[in-house]
N, C-alpha and C positions, 0 to 999 in steps of 0.2 A: 629556102630553110623552112622546116615545119616539123611538128611532131608526127611520129609514126603511130599506125594504128594500134591502139593497145596501151600507149603511154600517156595518153591525154590526162588522166587523173593526177600526174604528178606535175602540179603546175609550176612549180619553180624551176623545173629542168625541162629543156627540149631535147627529145631523143630522136635522132635521124638514123634509120638503118640502110645501108647502101652497100651491095656487094661485100656482104659479110663483115662490114665494119659498122659498128655502132658508136656515133658521135654524141656525146652528151653534153649539152651547152647549159652552164650555170647562168641563171638570171641573175643580173645586179640586185643589191639591196634595194635600189629605188624601183626597179619593176616589180619585185616581189610587194613592195610598200603599196604601189598601186593596185595590185591584185587583191591585197588585203582590205584596202579601202572599199573595195567592190563586193566584200563579203567573203572572198576566197579563203581557204584554209591553207594557203601555200606555205609550205615550211621546208627550206632546203634540207634540213637535218634528217626529215623524213622521207622526202621526195626522192631524194638521189639514192638512199639505201633501198627503197623499194623498187626504183627503176633499175638499179645494179641488179637486185635479187630476180627480176623478171628476164633481165638479159643473160644472166647466168643460165637459165633454163632454156633459153633460145639457141636450139642447135644451129640456126642459120647464121648466128653471130660468132665469129671466132676471135676479134679483136674489138676492144673498146678504147674510145678516145675521150678523154674528159678535157673541156675547155671552157672558157667563159663565152658568154653570148656576144660580147663586144669587144672586139681587139683594142686594147689598150686601156680598157676599164679594169678596176679592181674586180676580183672573182666574187668578193662579198663586202669586207671592210675595206676602207681607204687606208693607206699607210699612216702610222704615226708622224709627228706628235699629233696629239688631240687637243681641240679646245673645249674649255668647260661648256657644259650644255645641260639640258634637261636629263638627269640620271636615270636609267632604267631602272624601275622600281615596280613591278606588278603588284596589284592589289593582293593583300593576305589570302582572300578567299580563291584568288586564281593560282597563287604561287605553287602549290604541289603539282597541279596539273601542268602548269607552264615549264617547271623544272623537269618534269617526267616525260613529257613528249619530247623536249630536246634531247635528252640524254638516251632515250630510248633510241632515237634516229641517229645519233652520233654512234652508238654500239652496232645498229644494223649496218650502217655505212661501212665503217671500219671492218667488220667482221666479214661482211660481203667481199669487201676488196681483198682481203686476206684469203677467203675461201674459194672464190669463183675461178674457174679453170681458165678463163680466157684472160690473156694479158691485157693489161690496162695501162695506156699511155697518157700522162699528164701532158697537155699541150698549154703551157702556161703562157697565156698572152696578154697578161696583166698582172698587177700586184696580187699576192697571196699572203692574206693576212689572217690570223687566228685559225678559224676552222678550215679555211679554204688550204691554208699550208699544211694542215693535218691530212686533208684529203690529198693533196700533191704529193706528201711522204708515203701515203698509203699506197700510191699507184707503183707499178712495177717498171716503168721507164719514164724519165722526167726529162722534157726538153722545154726550155724557156726563152723567152726574148732575155737578152742580156741585162736589160736596164730594170726588169722587174723586181720589186722590192719583196722580200719574203721575211716574214716575222711572226714569232709566237707572242702575242701582246698580253696574254693573261696577266703576267707580273707588271702590266702598265695600263690598268684600266681605272686608275683612281679618279680619272677626269670624267669617265664615262658612267662607272657603277659607285664611285665612292670608295672604292677598295679594290686589291688585286686578288687574283683567284688562282687556285690550282690549274694547270692545264688538263682540263677533265675531257679534250674531246679527241684525244689519240696522240697528240703531240709529245706528251710525256713518255709513251710507250715507244712511238716511230721514230723521234729525233736522235736517241742514243744508238740506233741502228744505222743513221746515216752520217753521224759526226764521231770523233773520238771523244771520250767521256769529258775532258776539260772544255772543248768547244761547246758540246751538247750543254753543259752546266752553265756557261756564259750565255749562251743563245737563250736558254730557257729562264734562268734566275734573274738575268738583265734585261730580258725582252730585247736582245740586241738584233737590229735588222741587218740583213744582208741582201746584196744584189744577187741576181741569179748567177751573174759573171763569178763573183766571189765564190759561191757555192760550187759552182762546176770547177774552179780552181783547185779548191780542196776535197773534190771527189763525192760531194753530198749528192749532186744530180748529174745526169748524163751530158747534158749538152745547154750551152748558153749562147744564143746567137743573135745576130741582129734581126728586128722585127721581120724584115722582109725575108729572110731565110728560114723562118720557123716552119712555114708550111712544108718546104721542101726536106727539112730534117725529119718531121714528123711522118710525111708520106713515104719516106725512104725506109723508116722503121716499120711502117704498116706492111710495105711491100714485102720486106723481108720476113716478117713473121707470118705472113700468108704463104709464103713458098715453103713454110716447114711442114712437116708431116702433122696432121691435125691432132692426132691422139698424143704423140710424143710431145708436142707442144704444150698442149694442156696439162698434161700429168708432170712435165718438166716444171711448169709454173706453179703446179701444186706443192710439189716436192720443196723447192726453193723456199716456198711462203710458209712451210711447217715452222720455221723460227720466227715469222712475224706473227703467226697465229698465236704461237706459245708465248710471246712477249704480250700482246694484247690480253691475252688470258690471265697473265700474271698482273697486271697494272692497270687495265682500262677501267674495271669497275670500281677498283680503289680510287683512282684518279677522280672519276665522275662523283663518286660519293664525297670526296674531299673538297671538291669545287662546290657542291651542293652546301656542304656545311660552312664554307665561306660566306655564302648568301644568307643562311640561317644566322650565323654569328653575327653579321652586319645588321640584320633585321633584328635580332634579339637584344642587340647593345643600342637599338635606336641611332645607329649611325655613327656611333663613337670611333674615333681613330683607334686601330689595333696594332699599332707600332710597337707596342710592348706586350711579351707573353703573359 
């Protein structure tokens, strides 16, 4: 494993290109923290979007696979429940930059997933929580280990942030495209976790398989995709994703702004509980 030439600047992901397939491996939070302690500006929100944008322009790449760098480890956050700890609270002087960079990265990632002509497979080899489940739902085909936990935890962040937030990273736009409305509401409003096996049973993802079978399922999808006519495959993906792009255009900016408002409200009220309107 190693990052292909031209992708070294995207430090929170590893990009390996081989035989028309780009494998993008997401670093764990712990690995990114080590890089940050060494002075790195690694940020998954930005790095993934920029890597995908470059892959879109690379005509040698026909299929992209997104996966975690360590089998069995969470893509980003661990699954809930969460313990009380030091709450994330950037200094006021850093707050606008901190929020701006994250949400710009979210938009770049989600819009590129929707617009790029190469099919993108999510190889879910660990729990997908928060932004990582939004990445997963932004992919075109989803294969997961059956025991992986998937959850949008924006409405379950009081122990981490001190307050809950609007899902501004794409989940609010994408989840209703994968679940029927009542299930989507339950999943988002109650931050209800599901196993990949449960999601496959309800038709929200393509496959949930034992960990030992995950590579075989993904490799088979890649093989089938590469056997298709290149231009027809690329443009079919683009046509089908118009609905997703439209949904992102309708809701992603507003959701990101509302999440930002949640942070500002908490800061402006000096951390007062906001369980009353």
